[in-house]
C-alpha positions as CSV (number, residue, x, y, z in Angstrom):
1,X,12.9,9.0,4.1
2,X,16.3,7.3,3.4
3,X,18.7,7.1,6.3
4,X,21.9,5.3,7.5
5,X,22.3,4.1,11.0
6,X,25.0,2.5,13.1
7,X,25.3,0.7,16.5
8,X,26.3,3.7,18.6
9,X,26.4,1.7,21.8
10,X,29.0,-0.7,20.3
11,X,31.0,2.3,19.0
12,X,31.0,3.7,22.6
13,X,32.3,0.4,24.0
14,X,35.4,0.7,21.7
15,X,35.9,4.4,22.5
16,X,34.7,5.5,19.1
17,X,32.3,8.5,18.7
18,X,29.6,8.0,16.0
19,X,28.0,11.2,14.6
20,X,25.1,10.8,12.3
21,X,24.3,13.8,10.0
22,X,21.0,15.5,10.4
23,X,19.6,14.1,7.2
24,X,20.8,10.6,8.1
25,X,22.8,10.3,4.9
26,X,26.3,10.2,6.4
27,X,28.0,8.9,9.5
28,X,31.4,10.0,10.9
29,X,33.4,7.9,13.3
30,X,36.2,9.4,15.3
31,X,38.5,8.2,18.0
32,X,41.7,6.1,18.0
33,X,40.9,2.4,18.1
34,X,42.1,-0.9,16.7
35,X,41.4,-2.0,13.2
36,X,39.2,-4.8,14.7
37,X,37.2,-2.3,16.6
38,X,36.5,-0.2,13.5
39,X,35.7,-3.3,11.5
40,X,33.1,-4.4,14.1
41,X,31.5,-1.0,14.2
42,X,31.5,-0.5,10.5
43,X,29.8,-3.9,10.2
44,X,26.7,-2.5,11.9
45,X,25.9,0.2,9.4
46,X,22.4,-0.2,8.1
47,X,20.3,1.5,5.4
48,X,16.5,2.2,5.7
49,X,14.0,3.6,3.4
50,X,10.6,4.7,4.8
51,X,8.9,5.4,1.4
52,X,5.9,3.3,0.6
53,X,6.7,3.7,-3.1
54,X,10.5,3.9,-3.3
55,X,12.6,4.5,-6.4
56,X,14.1,1.2,-7.4
57,X,17.5,2.6,-8.4
58,X,20.4,0.9,-6.5
59,X,21.8,3.0,-3.7
60,X,25.6,3.4,-3.3
61,X,27.0,3.7,0.2
62,X,30.7,4.8,0.3
63,X,33.2,3.9,3.1
64,X,36.5,5.6,3.8
65,X,38.9,5.2,6.7
66,X,41.8,7.3,7.9
67,X,44.9,6.3,10.0
68,X,45.6,9.8,11.2
69,X,47.7,10.6,8.2
70,X,46.0,9.5,5.0
71,X,42.6,8.5,3.7
72,X,42.0,5.0,2.3
73,X,40.6,4.5,-1.1
74,X,36.8,4.7,-1.2
75,X,35.0,1.3,-0.8
76,X,31.5,1.1,-2.2
77,X,28.6,-0.9,-0.9
78,X,25.5,-1.3,-3.1
79,X,22.0,-1.6,-1.7
80,X,19.3,-2.8,-4.1
81,X,15.9,-1.3,-3.4
82,X,12.9,-3.5,-4.2
83,X,9.5,-1.8,-4.2
84,X,6.8,-4.0,-2.7
85,X,3.2,-3.3,-3.8
86,X,0.9,-2.2,-1.0
87,X,-2.6,-3.8,-1.4
88,X,-5.5,-1.4,-1.7
89,X,-8.1,-1.1,1.0
90,X,-11.8,-0.8,0.7
91,X,-14.5,0.5,3.1
92,X,-18.1,0.2,1.9
93,X,-19.4,2.5,4.6
94,X,-16.7,5.0,5.8
95,X,-18.8,6.5,8.6
96,X,-20.1,3.2,9.7
97,X,-23.7,4.4,9.5
98,X,-25.0,1.0,8.3
99,X,-22.3,-1.4,9.6
100,X,-19.1,-1.4,11.6
101,X,-15.7,-1.9,10.2
102,X,-15.4,-2.0,6.4
103,X,-18.8,-3.6,5.8
104,X,-22.1,-2.1,4.7
105,X,-25.7,-3.3,5.3
106,X,-29.1,-2.8,3.9
107,X,-32.6,-4.4,4.0
108,X,-34.4,-5.8,1.0
109,X,-38.1,-6.3,1.4
110,X,-39.8,-9.0,-0.6
111,X,-41.5,-7.6,-3.7
112,X,-39.8,-4.3,-3.1
113,X,-37.4,-2.3,-5.3
114,X,-33.7,-3.2,-5.6
115,X,-31.6,-1.9,-2.7
116,X,-28.1,-0.4,-2.6
117,X,-25.4,-2.8,-1.6
118,X,-23.0,-0.2,-0.4
119,X,-23.4,3.0,1.5
120,X,-22.9,6.4,-0.2
121,X,-19.5,6.9,1.3
122,X,-17.4,4.1,-0.3
123,X,-13.7,4.8,0.2
124,X,-10.7,3.2,-1.6
125,X,-7.2,3.6,-0.2
126,X,-3.8,2.7,-1.6
127,X,-0.6,3.8,0.0
128,X,1.4,3.6,-3.2
129,X,-1.0,4.8,-5.9
130,X,-4.1,6.7,-6.8
131,X,-5.5,4.3,-9.5
132,X,-7.2,0.9,-9.5
133,X,-7.3,-1.6,-12.4
134,X,-10.3,-3.7,-11.5
135,X,-13.0,-4.5,-8.9
136,X,-15.2,-7.6,-8.4
137,X,-18.5,-7.8,-6.7
138,X,-20.0,-11.2,-6.0
139,X,-23.2,-12.5,-4.4
140,X,-21.7,-15.5,-2.5
141,X,-24.8,-17.1,-1.0
142,X,-27.8,-16.8,-3.4
143,X,-30.3,-18.8,-1.4
144,X,-33.0,-18.2,-4.0
145,X,-30.9,-19.1,-6.9
146,X,-31.3,-17.2,-10.2
147,X,-34.0,-15.0,-8.7
148,X,-31.3,-13.0,-7.0
149,X,-29.2,-10.6,-9.0
150,X,-26.8,-7.7,-8.8
151,X,-26.9,-4.6,-11.0
152,X,-24.8,-1.5,-11.5
153,X,-25.1,1.8,-13.4
154,X,-23.8,0.9,-16.8
155,X,-24.2,4.4,-18.2
156,X,-22.1,5.9,-15.4
157,X,-19.5,3.1,-15.9
158,X,-19.2,4.1,-19.6
159,X,-18.9,7.8,-18.8
160,X,-16.1,6.9,-16.4
161,X,-14.3,4.8,-19.0
162,X,-14.8,1.6,-17.1
163,X,-15.9,-1.7,-18.6
164,X,-18.4,-3.9,-16.8
165,X,-19.0,-7.7,-17.2
166,X,-21.6,-9.8,-15.5
167,X,-21.2,-13.4,-14.3
168,X,-23.8,-16.2,-14.5
169,X,-27.3,-15.1,-13.4
170,X,-25.9,-11.6,-12.9
171,X,-24.7,-12.7,-9.5
172,X,-21.2,-11.2,-10.0
173,X,-19.9,-8.0,-11.5
174,X,-16.4,-7.3,-12.7
175,X,-15.3,-3.8,-13.4
176,X,-12.1,-3.2,-15.4
177,X,-10.1,-0.2,-16.5
178,X,-7.3,1.8,-15.0
179,X,-8.9,4.8,-13.3
180,X,-8.7,7.1,-10.3
181,X,-9.9,5.7,-7.0
182,X,-12.7,8.2,-7.0
183,X,-14.2,6.8,-10.2
184,X,-14.4,3.3,-8.7
185,X,-15.8,4.8,-5.4
186,X,-18.6,6.5,-7.3
187,X,-19.4,3.5,-9.4
188,X,-19.5,1.1,-6.5
189,X,-22.1,3.2,-4.8
190,X,-24.5,2.3,-7.6
191,X,-24.4,-1.5,-7.1
192,X,-27.8,-2.8,-6.2
193,X,-29.3,-6.2,-5.1
194,X,-32.7,-7.5,-6.2
195,X,-34.6,-10.7,-5.4
196,X,-37.5,-11.8,-7.7
197,X,-38.5,-14.8,-5.6
198,X,-42.2,-14.8,-4.7
């Protein structure tokens, strides 16, 4: 996923042939041209890394030129690689059986039993990892005040090694603990909503 590139069109203008190795790790320039021409073409060399979770070790790119008789000393360029965390994704109903997009939907009937908040096919994704550290579930518009509450399977949470904390009036839930995505997916399917208002 790591490659070097060069402006081949500019090289051609100067009568220089640029050949990039199949793995993209080396470039060879050939053809008699002025120092200025080679300087211009060498100045277009770029490095790219397509990994979503790259090794952060500095990369060393070496340059060497030849005047037809002798090689120059090797000159080194250093590329620092900075890994950027990719935010996880969350779909509460993967097959969209209850709601489109990443949402989920259900119906609570007054006086009825608590209902599931998510569908049974919750999916978490993360391009650069397979674990999560926390999740937060919040009831953001409790129109009936403290009569509305969220719940979760605490026994399952304990078996999965995850800690659960409830906010005021049980209207928010925070799950903590580094664990595989699957553990969080399973636990999130147990979140329920209840409304005790008459």
